N, C-alpha and C positions, 0 to 999 in steps of 0.2 A: 935616336932617329938618324938614319943615314943621310948623307949630303944630298943625293938625288931626290929622296922623299921630301927633305926640307925645302928644296928648290921648288918642287911641284906644289908644295903647300903654300909657299909664299906667292905663287902666281894664281892661286885660287881667289874667287871673289870674296869680298868681306863677309857676306852672309854665310858662305860655306865654311869659312874659317871659324865662325862662331858656332855653327850648327854641329860640326864634326866632334869637338870635345863634349858638347852637350849630349850627343847620342852615345858616346863612349861611357859617360857617367851614368846615363839611364840604363845601359846594358849591365854595368857592374852592379847597380842597385837592384835591378830585376833578378840577376843571378843570386845575389845575397838573400833577397826576400824569398826566392824559390827554395834555396837550400835550407834556409831557416824554417820555413813552414813545413817542408817535408820532414825535417828532423823533429820538430815539435809534435807533428802528427804521429810519427813513428813511436816516439817516447810515450805519448798519451795512450796509443793502442797497446803498447807493451804493458803499461800500468793497468790497463783494463783487463788484459789477460791474466796478470798476476792476481788481481782482485777476484776474478772468476775462479782461479785455482784455489785461493784461500777459502772462498765460499763453498766450493765443492768438497774441499778438505774437511771443513766443519760438518757438512752434511753426511759424508761417509763415516767419519769418526763417531758422530751421534748415532748413526744407524747401527754400527757394530756394538756400541755401548748399550743401545736399546735392546739388541738381541741378547747381550750378556745379562742385562737386568731381567729380560723376559724369562730366560732359562732359570735364573735364581727364583723368580716368582713362581714359575711352574713347579720347581723342585719343592718349594715350601708347600704349595697346594697339594702336590702328590704325596707328601709325607702324611698329610691329613687323610688322603684318600687311599693310601696303600693298604693292602689286605692284611688283616690280623693274622691269618693262617700262614705260618712260615713256609708251607709247601706251595703256596700260590705265588710263584715267581714267573717271570716272563714278560711279555709285552702287555702294557696297559692300554686299553682302547682309548684313543684320543677323542673320538667323536662326542663322547658324553661330557667331556670337560673342557675341550679347547675349540676355539672357533678361529677361522681366518687362515689356518695353515693345513696343508695336506699331510698325510702320513709319510710321503716321500721327503718332505722338507723337515719334518720333526718326528723323531721316534723316541719312545720312552721304554726303558726296561728296568726290571728289578732283579738283581742277582743275589744269590746266596753265596756264602763263603766257599762252598764246594765248586760253584760254577766259575769263580774267579780263577781257579787253577787251570781251567780249560781254555782261557782266553789265548788267542794266537798273537795278539799285538803286545809286544813287550812294554811299549810306552803306556798303553792303557792299563796294563798290570801295575806299572810303577805309579800311575796316577791314583789307582784304587788303593794301593799300599799307603801313599801319602795321606789320603783321605781317612783311612782306618787309623793311622797313628795319631794324626792331629785331631781327629773327631770333627773336622770342619769340611765344608763344601769346597771342592776344587774345580776350577774351570781352566781348560787348556784348548789349544787349537791343534787339530790333526790334519796334515796335508791330504791324506787319502784314507777315508774311513767310510765304506770300504773302497770306493772308487772316486770320490769327489771330496774337496775340502769341507771340513765340518767343525763346528764349535761344540765341545763336549763338556758336560757338567756331571760330576760324580758327587753324591751326597750320602753319607753313611746314616743308617738308622737301625734300631733294634726292634725286633718284633716282640709279641707278648711272651714268647718262650725264652727271650733273652738272647736269641741268636742274632749274629751280625748280618745285616743285609745292606744292599747298596742300590740307590736309584741312579740310573745313567740316562741323561737326556742328550740326544744328538740333534743339532740344528745344521742342516746343509747350507753352505754358503757358496753356491755355484753361479753359473752364468745368469740364470733367471733372477737371482737375488740382486746382482750388481747391475743387470740390464734395467731393472725397475728403478734403481737409484739414479742411473745416468740417463734415463729417458728424457728428462727436460732439457739436457744439454747436448751438444754435438761432440762431446769428448768421450774418452775411454777411461776406464779404471782397471787397475791390475792389482791382484792379491799375490804377495810373495811371503815366503817363510822368513824367519829371522836370519837365514843364511843367504838371502837374496834370490832363492830359486823361485821361478815363476810357477804359480799354482793355477790361477784362473783369471780370465778377463771377462768383461761384459759382452765381448764379441769374440767368436772363435778365431777370426783372422787377426785380432789385435795382439800385439806383443810389446812389452815394455823395454826401455833401454836397459842395458846391463849395468849393474852397480859394482863398484870396486869395494875392496875390503875396508878402505878408509871411509868411504861413503856409508857403508853398512854400520860401521862403528859409530859414526855421527848420528845416524838414525836411531840406533839403540840408546844413545845418550840423550835422546829427546829433541834433537834438532832436525830441521827440515833440509832436504837436498833437492835442488832444482837442476834439471838437465834439459838441454834444448838441442833440437836438430833443425834441419832446413825447413821442415814442414810442421813440426810439433814442438810443444813445450810441456815438460812433465815435472810434477812436484811429488816427491816421495816423503812419507812421514810414518812414524811408528804409532801403533795403537796398543797400549798395554791391556792384557787380559788377566783378570784375577790379580794375584800378588806375585806371580813368577813367570808369566808367559807374555808374549807379544807377537804381533804380526806387522808386516810392512805393507802399506797401501801406496799406490801411485795413481795420480790423476793426470791425464794427458788432454790437451786442447790443441786443435789445429791452428797453425799460424800462417798457412799459405795465403790466406786472404789479406794478411798484413802487407806482404810484398806487392800484391796486385794493387792494393789501395794506394801504397806509396808511389808506385810507378804511375798510376792514374793521376795522382795529385801533382807529380812532377811534370807530366805532359800538359795538364791544364794550366799549371803555373807558367810554363814556357809559352803557351799560346797567349795567356793573359799579358805576359811581358811584351810579346811581339805586338799585340794589338795596342798596348799602351805606347810603345815606341812609335807606331804609325800615327796614332791620334795626336799624341803630344808633339811629335815632330811636325805635323801639319800646322797645328796652332802656333808652335814656336817659330816656324818659318814665316808665317804671316806677321807675327809680332816683330821679328827682326826686320822684315821689309818696312814695317811701319816706323821702326826706329831709324832706318837709313834714309827715309824721305827728306829730313832736314838737310842732309848733305846735297841731295839733288837740288833743293831750293837754294842753298848757298852757291852752288855752281851756276845756276841760272842768274842769280843776282850779280855775280862777278861779270858775266857776259853782258848784262844790261848796263852796268856802270861803265864798262869798257867802251860802250857805244855812246856815252856822254849823258846819260839820264841820271843827273846828280840828285834828284829828289827821291830816288828809289830807296826804300828801307826794308830791311828784312824783318819778318815777324818774330815774335818771341819764340825761340826754339828750346827753351828750358834752361836749367842751370848746370848742365853737364859741359863737357869740353866743346861740343858743337855749339851750344848756346853761347859760351864765352867767345868762341870764334866769331859768331854772328854779331855779338855786341861790339867786338873790336872792329868788325867791318863797318857797322853803322857809325861808329865814332870817326873812323877814317873818312867816310863819305861826308859826315856832318862838318868836318873841318873845312871842306871846300866852300861852304856857304855859312860864314860865322854869324851873320845877322839873323839868319833864319834859325840857326842853332840856338842863339840866346833866347829868342822868342819861345821856341819849343821848350827850352829848359825852364823858363819862368813859369810857363803854364804847367809843366810837369811838377815843379816844386810846390806850386799852390795846391794842385790836386793831391799830392802826397801828404801835405800838411793837414788838409781836411780829412783825408782818409785815416791818417795817423790819429787825429783827435777822436774820430768816431770809433776806431778800433780800440783806442785806449780806454774809453768809457765802457765799451762792451767787455773788454778784458777785465776791468776792475769788478764789474758786476759778476762775471763768470768766476773770478777768483773768490769772491765772497760766497757764492753758491757752492763752489768746490770746498771751501773751508768748512761750511756747515755740514756738507756731506761727509767730509773726512772726520769731523767730530763724531757724527753718528756712527760711522763705520768703525772708528776706534773703540767706541763703547761696545758696539756689537761684537767686534773682534775680541775684546777683553772677555765678554761673556762666553763666546764660543771657545776661546782658549782655555778659560776656566773649566768649562764642561769637558773639553778634551783632556785636560790634566786630571780632572776627577775620574773620568772614564778609564784613563790609562792607569791611574793609581789604584782604582778598585779592581781592575781586571788583572793587575800584576801580582795579586796575592789572593789566597783563599783563607788566610788566617783572619778571624773576625776581629781580634784586637788591633792588628795592623790596619785592617780595613777601616775600622772606626776612626783611628788616629788620622789616617790620610784624608778621609772624607771631611772631618771637622777642620783640618788644616786648609783644605781647598775652600770650604765654605767661609772660613774666617777671612780669607783674602778676597773672595768674590763679593760677599754681602756686607762685610764689615760689621758683623754682629758683636754685641757686647757680651752676650751669654748664649750658650747652646746646651741643650740637654737631649740625649738620645735614649729612648726606651726600646727594649725588645719585647716581643709578645710571646708569652708562654701559652700555647693552645690548651695544655692540660688543665691549668688552673684558671685560664681566661683572665690573666692579669698582665699588666705592663710593668716591667722591671727596669729601673734606671741602670744603664750600662756604661754611659760615658757622659762627662760634663766638660764644659769650657767656660771659664769666667766665674764658676761657682765652686766652692770648696767641695771636692768629691766626698769627703767624710760626712758632710751635712745630709747628702741625699743617698748615702750608701744603704743598699737593701730596700729602698723605698719602692712601693708598688702602687699602682692605680687600677681600679676596676674599669671595665669598659664603659660604664655610665658615670664615671667620677670626674668632675671638673672639665676643663677645656680639653685636656689631653685625652681623657676617656671618651668625650663626645666625638672628637676627631677620629679616634680609633673605631668607635661603634658605627659611625656613619660612613667611614672611609672617604671623608671629604675634607679638603683643606679648610682650616678656619683661620681668618685674619682678624685680629683684635686691634683696632686703632688705638684704644686707650684702656689698659688693664684695670685702672682704678674704677672705671664705670661699668665693668662687666662682673655680674654677680657670680659667674661660674669660676672666677679666678680664686684658686685655693692657696696661692703663694707656696706651691709645693708643700702643702699640708703645714703651713706656718713656719717652715724652715728657711724660706728665702722670699721675703716680701719685696716687691719692686713695682714701679709704675712703668710708663712707656708703652710701647707697642709690642705685639707678639704675633708670630705665625706658627700654627701647629699643623704639621703636614703628616698624614699617615703614609707609611711605606707599604705599598700594596703591589702584589704581582698576581695577575689572573684572579682577582677578587679574594686573594689570600693575604691576610694581614701579617707583616713581618715585624713591624714596630711603629714608633711615632718619633718625629724629630721636631723639637721646639726651638725656635729662634727668637731672641729678644734684642730690642734696641731701647736705649734710654729715652729717646725722643718719642712723642706720640705721632701717629700717622707717618711713621718713618719708612714703611715698606711700600715702595711704588709698585705699579702694575708689572713693570719689567722685572722687579725683584721677586714678586710672587711667581711669575712665570718661570723664572730661573730656579727658584726653590722647588717648584713642582717637577721641573726637569731633573734636577739633582736627586730628588726623592725617588723618582722612577728608576734612575740608574742605580741608586743605593739599594733599593728593594731587590732588584735583580741580582746585584752582587752578593747581598746577604743570603738570599735564597740559594744561589749557586754554591756559596761557601758551606751552608748547612747541609745541602744535598751531597756535596763532595765528602764532608766528614762522615755522614751516614753511610754512603756507599763504600768508602775506604774501610770503615770499621766492620761492616757486614761481610765484605769480600774476603777478609783475612782471618777472622776470628770465629770460633765456635760460639753459637748463640747462647748455649746453656752455661758453659764453664768460663768463657772469655779467653780460653787458650787458642793457640794457632789451630786453624782447621786443617784437614788432611791436605787440601790443595795447596794452601800456603806453606805448610810444613815441607811438602815435597819440592816446592819451588826453592825454599831456602836450602834444602838438602842438596839439590843440584848445584847451587852456588858454592856450597861447602866442598863438594866433590871437585869443582873446578879450582877452588883455592888450594885444596890438598894436592891436586895434580901439579899445579903451578909451583908451589913451594915445597913439594915432596914431604908433606906433613901427613898426619893421620887424625882420625876422629873415631868416636864410638857411638853406638846407638843402644839405648835401653828401651825395650818393649815391656810394658807393665800391664797387668790385668788384675782386677779386683777379684779375689777368691770368693766363690759361692755367691756372686752378686745376684744371680737369678733367684736364689733362695731368699735373699733380703727383699727383692722386689715382690716375690710371691707372698711374703709374710706381711710386709708393711705398705705395699703399693708403690706405684711409679713416682708419685710426688715426693715421698721420702727418699726414694732411690735417687731422684735428681739432686736432693740436698746432699746426699753422700758423695755424688759425683763432683759437685761444686767444692765440697770440703777437701776431697782428695786432690783435686786440681790445685787448690790453694796451698796444700802441704807440699806438693811437687814444686810449685813456683817459689815458695819461701825457702826451700832447702836445696836449690840449685844456684849456680853462679849466674852473674849478669849476662855472660856471653852464651850461656846455654839456652836452648829453645825447647820449650815444653809444648806438646800438642796433643789434641784428642784425636785418636786414630779411628775411633768408631765404637759405639756402645760403651762398655766399661773398660775399654782398652786405651792406654795412653802411651806416648812415645816421647823420648828425651834425646836431643842431639847434644853431644858433648864435644865441642871443637878442641883440637890439639890434646886429646886424651886417649891414652892407651888402655889396654884391658885392665891393668891394675887400678888405674884411676877410676875407670868405669865401675869396677867391682866395689870400690870404696863408696862411690856415689850411690850405687844400687843398694848397698847394705844400709846406708844412711836413710834412704827413702823408705826402704822396707821397715826399718826400726821406727821411723817417725810415724808412719801410718799405723803400725801395730800398737804403739804406745799412746796414740791419741784415742779419744773416746768418740763414739758415734751412737747417737740415740737409737735404741732398738737392736744393737748388735748382739746383746745377750740372748734374745729370743730366736734369732734366725741364723747366726753364724756358729760354726763349730768352735768349741772352747770359749764361746761368748766373745770372740774378738774378731774384728774385721782386719784382714791381712791382704798383702800384695804378693804376687808371683812375678818375677822379672827375668827377662832374657837379654843377654849382651852379645853384640857382634861388633867387630872392629874393621875399619877401612884403613889401608887396603889389604891387611893381612888375611882377613877372612874372605873378602870378595871386593872386586873393583866395580861391580855392577850394583847400582843403588837398589834395584828391585830384588836382586838376589840377596843383598845385604839385609834388606827389610825382612825377607823370607827367613834368613838364618836367625835373626833376632827373634822372630815369631816362633821358629821351631825350638830355639833354646828356651823360650817362655813356656812352651807346652811341655818340654822336658822337665822344667821346674814344677809344673803342675803334676806330672806323672810321679815325680819323686816326693810328693807330699805337700806341695804348696808352701806359702809363707817362706820363700827362699828365692835366691837368684841362681841362674845357671849361665855360665859363659860358653859360648859356642867354641867347640874344639874340632879339629879336622877329623878326629876319630869318630865323631858323631855321625859322619856321612855313612859309614858302614852300618852303624846301628839303625839309622833311618832307612 
């Protein structure tokens, strides 16, 4: 602060000297609050837009996957409906078999081998060739067939004369398709090919941001790419089609309203701060004036004493500096008349002694009351602290063993029980099984079960009501844990229930009779409620984790989980410049086995083959079921020679094992495997292409006679 400004400040009235810093502090606080609220609102709106993009992403991906599934279903239906006459080729009428789509959106044709040669599209010819060689359905995306993007399926079939024919289904994915998907939102969607070229959007005037080569590579690798402009935010992602193709989709949402809302919030916050300054300033000015009144009183008293009025006394002006000054003034005046002063002092001392005695009695009564309240509060705080510790202990883990240990440890400290027994409920057998004990030898109760109507424990479970037994010796329902642990005293048996579903029963014992107070019972009930929720959450978590990653029939990794681990292995290989191999395996003539023995025995074969693959691979290898009778094995840090040794071992183990019924249905009376091998990165750096190469090597093994493995070689490209 400069010297002239400091001089002017020193000459200001005392009220203005106090108010000026106060207003400066208020302005700084208002600016801080405004900036903070605007920033928080902006971040919240950005997170909301990101969530909308994720939701729209899921909707679009599901829609395209549904179209892919619909084409596959239509193809299987049309195989059954295709004409037996090999001369009857051409367009199949849709009206008789399909509902909900016009012929402009979906077209179906059957081609003969001769008509394939007249096709003008090279990519379509190549797709038909792949379908013929593999004998499997192929699905790919074409940017313009003939004039708009379309999803195309080709399925080979043989007619009654043995001639090769092909079903081709084309589903148009144009503006109409995407407009219907984006109708509920205010955004746009864009369809691009795998090179980033724009194909179609839901509106003619909509255009997506351009993608760099690095961004396209990240999309193909399975990651998302977000791009933002001044008015929109766009999220791109890849959607795989079949086993070897994919398309890129972009979802755009407008963000111009975000800036308008932030500016509006900033304006309103500034107005609010200004109004607060005016209102608070007015009341603070009145407050300051009230605080300065004692100074005016002191000035008037000085003028009165100077005129000779010695009996004048200032009132009590508080305990601050002004009050102390007033007290000194009164003392100074009192010294002028000492006799009067002594009389006043005597009266004041007597009054103070009486008041002190009265306040001392009140204080002692209040202290006793506060002590009782503190005792109750400490007890209540102990209970609340115990419940909090129990809740934190139970929510910090989903492992049932750790959960039970922590729950019993907290209960032991809270209730001071001599013995505790925890039962879990098995809904299938409708029995309660001893899972955890405290104060009782676990071996005495190991494996012990109670029916729902058996003893005190079974009664509590059946009625789902807490049972408090003041004296166990006088209760006929007491079984003493079926004669293995007799004891007297008191007991509480509380069921663990969530939404009327029984999870278990907890028994608490004390040596004394009538030892559980009402507060103890309330606390036990609260603990049981928390424990029941934690147990159910742990069980649901274990079920969900198991179902989401494994195949239900074989227990192997399912296709989704396998592809997720495969992506991680690719990242590891890229980071450490290592390699790995894939083995694609298929049970030979498995359809003949199912047709001869039925699907139930076929499922037994699938489980046994899965067990053989697991038992004859390394601990670091991952075995998964890829679909039907097809399995896949991931061999980390393994080249083709190692993969060939592993494939031969698996083939030999399956061939040498025995499968009931193989003599009647399998050629040569033996169930065998055909296997295909591909290596990363020598064969391909794209996981979807690598899977396709292993699949093609597998089918080469089948063409060469089955019961063998084939390793993918570069020369096989020209053969295919």
